[in-house]
C-alpha positions in Angstrom: -158.0 -133.6 8.7 -160.1 -130.6 10.0 -159.5 -129.7 13.6 -161.1 -130.0 16.9 -165.0 -129.8 14.7 -167.0 -130.5 17.5 -167.6 -127.7 19.5 -167.0 -123.6 19.3 -163.8 -123.1 18.5 -163.0 -120.7 21.7 -164.0 -123.6 24.2 -160.7 -125.4 23.3 -157.5 -124.4 25.0 -155.1 -124.0 22.1 -157.6 -120.7 21.0 -157.9 -119.8 25.0 -153.9 -120.6 25.8 -153.0 -118.2 22.7 -155.9 -115.5 23.5 -154.2 -114.7 26.5 -150.4 -114.5 25.2 -151.7 -112.2 22.5 -153.4 -109.9 25.1 -150.5 -110.8 26.6 -147.9 -109.4 24.3 -149.8 -106.5 23.6 -150.4 -105.0 26.7 -146.4 -105.1 26.9 -145.7 -103.7 23.7 -148.2 -100.8 24.3 -146.5 -100.3 27.9 -143.1 -100.5 26.9 -144.2 -97.7 24.0 -146.3 -94.8 26.3 -144.2 -95.5 29.1 -140.9 -95.9 27.6 -139.9 -99.0 29.5 -136.6 -100.9 28.8 -135.0 -97.6 27.4 -132.1 -97.1 26.0 -129.3 -94.5 27.1 -128.9 -91.8 24.6 -126.4 -89.2 23.9 -128.1 -86.5 21.5 -126.2 -83.3 19.8 -127.9 -80.3 19.3 -127.4 -78.3 16.6 -129.1 -75.2 15.4 -129.2 -73.3 12.2 -128.6 -69.6 13.6 -127.9 -68.1 9.9 -129.0 -64.7 9.1 -132.2 -66.9 6.8 -133.2 -68.0 10.4 -134.3 -64.3 11.2 -134.4 -62.2 8.0 -138.4 -61.8 8.3 -137.6 -59.3 11.2 -134.0 -58.6 10.5 -133.8 -59.0 13.9 -131.4 -61.5 15.6 -133.6 -63.8 17.6 -136.4 -61.4 16.8 -139.7 -62.4 17.9 -141.6 -64.7 15.6 -138.5 -65.8 13.2 -137.6 -69.1 12.8 -134.2 -69.0 15.4 -136.9 -68.2 18.6 -139.2 -71.2 17.0 -135.7 -73.4 17.5 -135.0 -72.2 21.0 -138.8 -72.6 21.7 -138.5 -76.3 20.3 -134.6 -76.8 22.8 -136.6 -76.1 25.5 -139.6 -78.0 25.1 -137.4 -81.2 24.5 -135.3 -80.5 27.5 -138.7 -79.9 28.9 -140.4 -83.5 28.2 -136.4 -85.1 28.6 -135.9 -84.1 32.4 -139.5 -86.6 32.6 -137.7 -90.0 31.8 -136.2 -91.8 34.1 -132.8 -91.9 32.1 -132.9 -88.5 30.8 -131.5 -88.2 27.2 -127.3 -86.6 28.2 -127.7 -83.1 26.2 -125.4 -80.4 24.1 -126.2 -77.7 22.0 -124.5 -75.9 18.9 -125.5 -73.4 17.0 -123.9 -72.9 13.6 -123.9 -71.0 10.2 -120.6 -70.2 8.2 -119.2 -71.8 11.6 -120.2 -73.3 15.1 -120.0 -72.2 18.7 -120.9 -74.8 21.5 -123.8 -72.8 23.5 -123.5 -76.1 26.3 -120.2 -76.4 27.6 -120.6 -80.4 27.8 -123.6 -83.0 27.9 -126.2 -82.3 30.7 -130.0 -83.9 31.2 -130.5 -80.7 33.6 -133.2 -78.1 31.6 -132.0 -75.1 33.8 -128.3 -75.3 32.8 -129.3 -75.7 29.4 -131.9 -72.8 29.2 -129.1 -70.6 31.5 -126.3 -71.6 28.4 -128.9 -70.5 25.5 -130.2 -67.6 26.9 -126.5 -66.3 27.8 -125.1 -67.2 24.3 -128.0 -66.9 21.9 -127.7 -62.8 21.8 -127.1 -60.2 19.5 -123.6 -59.8 18.2 -123.3 -63.5 17.8 -123.9 -63.2 14.4 -120.5 -61.5 13.6 -118.4 -64.6 15.5 -120.3 -67.0 13.3 -121.4 -65.5 9.7 -124.4 -66.1 7.9 -124.0 -69.4 5.5 -124.8 -73.2 6.6 -122.0 -75.0 6.5 -123.7 -78.6 7.3 -120.6 -80.5 6.9 -118.8 -78.8 9.5 -121.6 -79.0 11.7 -121.9 -83.0 11.3 -118.2 -83.1 11.9 -117.9 -81.3 15.3 -121.4 -83.1 16.5 -119.3 -86.7 15.7 -116.1 -85.1 17.7 -118.7 -84.4 20.6 -120.7 -88.0 20.5 -117.4 -89.8 20.4 -116.5 -89.0 23.8 -119.7 -89.7 25.2 -119.2 -93.9 25.5 -121.7 -96.0 26.6 -124.7 -94.2 25.5 -126.1 -94.3 21.7 -125.3 -91.2 20.2 -127.7 -89.2 18.1 -126.9 -86.0 16.2 -129.9 -83.7 15.1 -129.7 -81.1 12.9 -131.9 -78.2 12.6 -131.8 -76.0 9.4 -134.1 -73.9 7.3 -131.0 -74.0 4.5 -130.3 -76.1 1.3 -127.2 -78.0 1.8 -125.1 -81.1 0.5 -123.5 -83.5 2.8 -120.0 -85.2 1.5 -120.4 -89.1 1.9 -116.8 -89.3 3.8 -118.4 -87.1 6.3 -122.0 -89.7 6.4 -119.3 -92.8 6.3 -117.4 -91.5 8.8 -120.8 -90.8 11.0 -122.5 -94.2 10.2 -118.8 -95.7 11.2 -118.6 -94.3 14.6 -122.4 -95.3 15.1 -124.4 -92.0 15.4 -127.4 -92.0 13.4 -128.0 -88.1 11.6 -131.5 -86.5 12.0 -132.6 -83.4 10.1 -135.4 -81.3 11.3 -135.5 -79.3 7.6 -137.5 -76.5 8.2 -139.7 -74.0 5.1 -137.7 -76.5 2.7 -138.7 -79.9 1.2 -137.1 -83.1 2.3 -134.5 -84.0 -0.7 -134.2 -87.8 -1.6 -130.2 -87.0 -1.1 -131.2 -85.7 2.7 -133.3 -88.9 3.3 -130.9 -91.2 2.3 -128.6 -89.4 4.3 -130.4 -90.2 7.6 -131.6 -93.7 6.4 -128.2 -95.1 6.0 -127.2 -94.3 9.8 -130.3 -95.2 10.8 -131.5 -91.6 11.5 -134.8 -89.6 10.1 -134.8 -86.4 8.0 -138.6 -84.8 8.7 -140.1 -81.6 7.1 -141.1 -78.6 9.3 -142.5 -74.9 9.5 -141.6 -72.7 12.1 -145.0 -73.8 14.0 -144.4 -77.0 14.3 -141.1 -77.2 15.0 -142.2 -77.6 18.4 -144.5 -80.3 18.1 -142.4 -82.7 16.1 -139.3 -82.3 18.3 -141.4 -83.5 21.3 -143.1 -86.3 19.3 -142.0 -87.4 16.9 -138.1 -86.6 17.5 -138.4 -87.3 21.1 -140.1 -90.8 20.2 -138.3 -92.4 17.5 -134.5 -91.5 19.9 -136.2 -92.9 23.5 -138.7 -95.5 21.9 -137.9 -99.3 23.5 -136.4 -101.8 20.6 -138.5 -104.3 22.4 -141.6 -102.7 22.0 -142.2 -103.9 18.4 -141.0 -107.3 19.6 -143.9 -107.6 21.6 -145.8 -106.6 19.3 -144.3 -109.2 17.1 -144.8 -111.7 19.3 -148.3 -110.7 19.9 -148.9 -111.0 16.2 -147.2 -114.4 16.1 -150.0 -115.8 19.6 -152.8 -114.4 16.8 -152.1 -116.2 14.4 -151.8 -119.4 16.8 -155.5 -118.1 18.3 -156.9 -118.1 14.6 -155.3 -121.5 14.0 -159.0 -123.3 14.6 -161.6 -120.3 13.5 -159.1 -120.5 9.8 -159.9 -124.2 9.8 -163.5 -124.0 10.3 -163.2 -121.4 7.4 -161.0 -123.3 5.2 -163.4 -126.1 5.0 -166.8 -124.0 4.8 -164.9 -122.9 1.1 -165.6 -126.6 0.1 -162.0 -127.3 0.6 -161.2 -131.1 1.4 -161.6 -131.5 5.4 -158.7 -133.4 5.8 -156.5 -130.3 4.0 -158.1 -127.8 6.0 -156.3 -128.4 9.1 -152.5 -128.9 7.6 -153.6 -125.4 5.8 -154.1 -123.6 8.6 -151.5 -125.3 11.1 -148.9 -124.0 8.1 -150.3 -120.4 7.7 -149.3 -120.3 11.5 -146.2 -121.8 11.3 -145.2 -119.4 8.3 -146.1 -116.1 10.6 -143.9 -117.8 13.1 -140.6 -118.1 11.1 -141.4 -114.8 8.7 -142.3 -112.5 11.7 -139.2 -112.6 14.0 -137.1 -112.6 10.7 -138.2 -109.7 9.4 -137.9 -107.7 12.9 -134.1 -109.0 13.1 -134.0 -107.1 9.5 -135.8 -104.4 10.0 -136.1 -103.3 13.9 -132.5 -105.4 14.8 -131.7 -107.5 18.1 -133.7 -106.0 21.0 -130.2 -106.9 23.6 -127.9 -104.9 20.9 -126.6 -102.1 22.1 -127.9 -99.3 20.0 
């Protein structure tokens, strides 16, 4: 039989209660997203491509307008934004070409310390030490080695490069088994299906960039991805479930208006709400994971 047929649906408690719950969970989702509440503790190893292709425009190591200079500018913007977090990421920066060289000597959230290390290390003459190629396997192995010594935080490796590369499957497996998320920012080159697969296998991301938008990508998409709260999608999911129950009476009235038997309209509306109440948490568990689990 139809549910509560005598008065406007918004006058009934079942509609009002779930309307309040819907608004409550949506506000919680918005707050955790914008204010980065319930933030994970994160450790990030950033690897900067310093190969010859990153300054071939001017042929000057770290010359103005080069990809290398844009990379450095982006990292400085990231560490500045990182310092505004209640629990800043612990960051370490390295440079690479044929060889990998540490830029910072330890993980730190101190922006002045990182900037000072960049200015001291990344300068003309460094090119003779690291070569001119792009050795991504060595970069990832070095990053994994650095990150394994920082337990208690969620480890992430970010590689910024303009080169084409291949990554050995054992290296990807090592990252996945270590719980390290591989992330790639590819400058001026397409993000290939293989790169997307390496990132997705470990729960990371791969983005295409150009020299002009590296800073924007790093301080927005990458920063938000690294520091998003797992609770945000769960709060939004609970808001969606509440919305489905809030729509119970309107859906019942709508179904009845479609000339469907009145004794079926309420049953259909109830089962519709039950369906989304069951499916939504299962979807969130599969796509997002347990919000209380580490990393």
